[in-house]
Z-matrix of the N, CA and C atoms (Angstrom, degrees):
N
C 1 1.456
C 2 1.393 1 111.00
N 3 1.339 2 118.96 1 131.04
C 4 1.482 3 122.81 2 176.12
C 5 1.546 4 112.41 3 -89.42
N 6 1.303 5 114.53 4 138.63
C 7 1.518 6 118.63 5 175.31
C 8 1.497 7 107.24 6 -87.36
N 9 1.231 8 109.58 7 133.09
C 10 1.609 9 116.15 8 -177.57
C 11 1.527 10 107.07 9 -117.01
N 12 1.236 11 115.22 10 167.71
C 13 1.464 12 123.76 11 178.93
C 14 1.670 13 104.88 12 -62.68
N 15 1.187 14 115.87 13 -37.61
C 16 1.457 15 118.91 14 -179.37
C 17 1.512 16 109.17 15 -68.90
N 18 1.238 17 125.79 16 -33.03
C 19 1.404 18 131.24 17 175.16
C 20 1.510 19 106.12 18 -62.99
N 21 1.262 20 122.26 19 -47.00
C 22 1.377 21 129.45 20 -175.05
C 23 1.560 22 112.25 21 -69.77
N 24 1.289 23 112.61 22 -46.35
C 25 1.502 24 117.06 23 -173.27
C 26 1.536 25 110.25 24 -111.96
N 27 1.316 26 119.65 25 13.24
C 28 1.524 27 122.06 26 -176.00
C 29 1.503 28 115.58 27 -79.97
N 30 1.398 29 120.87 28 -5.46
C 31 1.384 30 117.04 29 173.95
C 32 1.462 31 114.44 30 91.48
N 33 1.384 32 118.28 31 -163.63
C 34 1.531 33 119.59 32 -176.85
C 35 1.434 34 115.16 33 -55.84
N 36 1.311 35 117.64 34 133.27
C 37 1.389 36 122.93 35 175.58
C 38 1.554 37 112.95 36 93.19
N 39 1.231 38 113.96 37 -9.29
C 40 1.531 39 122.37 38 178.13
C 41 1.575 40 113.29 39 -119.91
N 42 1.257 41 113.80 40 41.51
C 43 1.527 42 118.05 41 -176.60
C 44 1.472 43 105.39 42 100.46
N 45 1.406 44 113.92 43 179.59
C 46 1.302 45 119.97 44 -177.02
C 47 1.568 46 106.46 45 -138.57
N 48 1.364 47 114.56 46 147.94
C 49 1.442 48 112.04 47 179.39
C 50 1.639 49 110.39 48 -161.95
N 51 1.243 50 115.63 49 -179.88
C 52 1.497 51 123.61 50 178.40
C 53 1.463 52 106.37 51 -160.64
N 54 1.284 53 114.63 52 160.36
C 55 1.364 54 129.96 53 177.02
C 56 1.486 55 121.13 54 -100.13
N 57 1.318 56 116.65 55 6.18
C 58 1.369 57 126.61 56 -166.35
C 59 1.396 58 117.52 57 -64.17
N 60 1.326 59 121.16 58 165.93
C 61 1.625 60 127.39 59 -174.04
C 62 1.454 61 107.70 60 -116.47
N 63 1.247 62 121.64 61 -1.22
C 64 1.566 63 114.63 62 177.41
C 65 1.478 64 112.10 63 156.82
N 66 1.261 65 120.86 64 144.69
C 67 1.401 66 126.70 65 174.34
C 68 1.563 67 116.84 66 78.41
N 69 1.378 68 109.86 67 0.52
C 70 1.441 69 114.10 68 179.80
C 71 1.547 70 107.83 69 -104.92
N 72 1.297 71 116.50 70 164.16
C 73 1.426 72 118.61 71 176.05
C 74 1.421 73 110.17 72 -142.09
N 75 1.398 74 120.29 73 157.95
C 76 1.542 75 128.84 74 -178.00
C 77 1.517 76 108.54 75 -133.52
N 78 1.262 77 113.93 76 124.65
C 79 1.507 78 124.22 77 -175.85
C 80 1.532 79 106.60 78 -76.76
N 81 1.311 80 115.41 79 139.93
C 82 1.522 81 122.03 80 170.62
C 83 1.504 82 113.64 81 -59.21
N 84 1.324 83 117.48 82 154.92
C 85 1.397 84 116.40 83 179.65
C 86 1.522 85 115.85 84 -55.83
N 87 1.318 86 123.62 85 -27.65
C 88 1.424 87 125.90 86 177.17
C 89 1.476 88 112.97 87 -85.89
N 90 1.293 89 121.28 88 -9.77
C 91 1.413 90 127.20 89 178.70
C 92 1.411 91 115.62 90 78.94
N 93 1.346 92 119.67 91 13.34
C 94 1.510 93 122.44 92 -178.27
C 95 1.551 94 116.12 93 -91.95
N 96 1.331 95 113.99 94 -20.26
C 97 1.440 96 122.73 95 -177.25
C 98 1.569 97 111.85 96 -135.48
N 99 1.310 98 112.06 97 165.71
C 100 1.418 99 115.30 98 174.84
C 101 1.609 100 105.16 99 -147.69
N 102 1.235 101 114.51 100 156.03
C 103 1.540 102 120.12 101 179.66
C 104 1.488 103 104.81 102 -115.82
N 105 1.255 104 115.58 103 126.46
C 106 1.407 105 127.52 104 178.63
C 107 1.501 106 114.06 105 -111.10
N 108 1.254 107 120.83 106 137.67
C 109 1.504 108 124.24 107 179.48
C 110 1.489 109 110.94 108 -116.94
N 111 1.195 110 118.12 109 128.55
C 112 1.525 111 127.46 110 169.47
C 113 1.476 112 110.50 111 -129.77
N 114 1.387 113 116.52 112 102.78
C 115 1.371 114 119.52 113 -174.90
C 116 1.633 115 108.84 114 68.90
N 117 1.319 116 112.55 115 -124.60
C 118 1.540 117 116.09 116 178.50
C 119 1.527 118 107.77 117 -101.18
N 120 1.211 119 125.19 118 15.06
C 121 1.399 120 126.18 119 179.71
C 122 1.567 121 110.70 120 -103.28
N 123 1.472 122 113.16 121 128.37
C 124 1.451 123 117.22 122 179.94
C 125 1.551 124 100.91 123 -109.99
N 126 1.320 125 121.36 124 134.91
C 127 1.428 126 127.74 125 175.14
C 128 1.517 127 116.19 126 -123.01
N 129 1.262 128 115.91 127 124.86
C 130 1.484 129 113.05 128 176.53
C 131 1.558 130 108.19 129 -87.57
N 132 1.275 131 118.77 130 128.19
C 133 1.433 132 127.08 131 179.71
C 134 1.556 133 110.97 132 -113.20
N 135 1.296 134 111.53 133 129.82
C 136 1.522 135 118.41 134 174.57
C 137 1.506 136 103.85 135 -81.45
N 138 1.360 137 116.35 136 126.97
C 139 1.483 138 120.81 137 -176.63
C 140 1.537 139 113.28 138 -84.55
N 141 1.360 140 119.91 139 -13.64
C 142 1.300 141 126.21 140 -176.17
C 143 1.487 142 114.40 141 -120.56
N 144 1.292 143 116.10 142 29.75
C 145 1.479 144 124.72 143 -177.08
C 146 1.481 145 112.89 144 96.88
N 147 1.272 146 112.45 145 152.39
C 148 1.499 147 121.64 146 -173.35
C 149 1.525 148 109.76 147 118.66
N 150 1.423 149 111.74 148 169.89
C 151 1.479 150 118.18 149 -176.05
C 152 1.460 151 110.76 150 -83.46
N 153 1.358 152 116.25 151 150.32
C 154 1.396 153 121.64 152 169.88
C 155 1.544 154 112.76 153 -74.11
N 156 1.350 155 117.85 154 152.95
C 157 1.406 156 121.75 155 -177.26
C 158 1.392 157 112.00 156 -133.85
N 159 1.420 158 122.01 157 112.47
C 160 1.435 159 124.27 158 175.17
C 161 1.556 160 109.97 159 -65.34
N 162 1.357 161 112.92 160 122.31
C 163 1.450 162 118.19 161 177.85
C 164 1.470 163 116.83 162 -83.47
N 165 1.478 164 113.26 163 -44.65
C 166 1.359 165 120.99 164 -176.01
C 167 1.555 166 107.09 165 -154.10
N 168 1.360 167 117.58 166 144.19
C 169 1.473 168 118.07 167 -178.00
C 170 1.461 169 105.96 168 -141.99
N 171 1.411 170 124.14 169 119.14
C 172 1.327 171 125.35 170 175.51
C 173 1.591 172 107.29 171 -155.34
N 174 1.237 173 118.57 172 171.44
C 175 1.471 174 120.14 173 174.73
C 176 1.429 175 116.98 174 -72.24
N 177 1.346 176 116.53 175 -22.88
C 178 1.415 177 122.96 176 -174.77
C 179 1.567 178 110.59 177 -76.16
N 180 1.311 179 119.54 178 136.19
C 181 1.457 180 119.48 179 178.70
C 182 1.561 181 110.61 180 -76.47
N 183 1.269 182 114.18 181 155.08
C 184 1.517 183 119.42 182 178.21
C 185 1.485 184 107.93 183 -110.11
N 186 1.370 185 112.02 184 151.33
C 187 1.532 186 116.68 185 178.79
C 188 1.527 187 104.99 186 -142.53
N 189 1.328 188 111.63 187 172.55
C 190 1.407 189 123.19 188 174.90
C 191 1.597 190 107.38 189 53.42
N 192 1.297 191 123.51 190 47.95
C 193 1.440 192 126.02 191 179.67
C 194 1.485 193 107.77 192 -80.64
N 195 1.383 194 111.02 193 129.73
C 196 1.495 195 115.59 194 178.13
C 197 1.450 196 110.38 195 -140.82
N 198 1.415 197 117.10 196 148.84
C 199 1.363 198 123.33 197 171.32
C 200 1.514 199 107.52 198 -89.14
N 201 1.372 200 118.00 199 148.14
C 202 1.473 201 120.16 200 170.06
C 203 1.516 202 101.44 201 -71.06
N 204 1.428 203 115.34 202 156.05
C 205 1.426 204 122.62 203 179.21
C 206 1.520 205 110.57 204 -57.13
N 207 1.293 206 119.93 205 -29.66
C 208 1.524 207 120.29 206 -174.70
C 209 1.547 208 106.64 207 -86.44
N 210 1.345 209 118.73 208 -10.09
C 211 1.438 210 121.54 209 -177.41
C 212 1.425 211 117.39 210 76.82
N 213 1.242 212 121.82 211 13.22
C 214 1.434 213 130.78 212 -174.57
C 215 1.531 214 116.72 213 -89.47
N 216 1.373 215 109.57 214 -26.74
C 217 1.467 216 118.37 215 -179.02
C 218 1.559 217 111.67 216 -138.61
N 219 1.298 218 112.66 217 157.86
C 220 1.433 219 118.65 218 164.96
C 221 1.467 220 114.71 219 -122.91
N 222 1.284 221 117.90 220 156.57
C 223 1.520 222 125.04 221 -176.94
C 224 1.583 223 101.60 222 -129.53
N 225 1.445 224 112.66 223 144.36
C 226 1.479 225 116.48 224 175.91
C 227 1.523 226 103.98 225 -156.55
N 228 1.336 227 112.59 226 162.22
C 229 1.453 228 117.90 227 170.44
C 230 1.538 229 108.75 228 -108.13
N 231 1.261 230 117.48 229 133.36
C 232 1.511 231 121.30 230 173.77
C 233 1.456 232 113.59 231 -108.81
N 234 1.332 233 116.43 232 128.49
C 235 1.381 234 115.60 233 -175.54
C 236 1.690 235 108.91 234 -83.23
N 237 1.372 236 111.75 235 141.33
C 238 1.443 237 109.95 236 179.56
C 239 1.533 238 118.60 237 89.51
N 240 1.299 239 120.34 238 1.02
C 241 1.441 240 122.84 239 178.78
C 242 1.545 241 107.09 240 -69.21
N 243 1.374 242 111.73 241 142.40
C 244 1.519 243 116.70 242 179.69
C 245 1.479 244 107.08 243 -113.82
């Protein structure tokens, strides 16, 4: 399955996302995981037990974070990438 821009920005039923800057989290489509942002760090958290996994860490804040509808991928915008 290819992830399209409509999947990312399509709203309810087409993945899940938020534009937050930190301290917020968004659950995966299957409800087993969440992604939490603190500054420029994104962390994958298992909601039903298991270790957290740092996905990306940088000083630049992330925005427009979205799960793919199948829950296998995330997409985000990072400010200041070169």
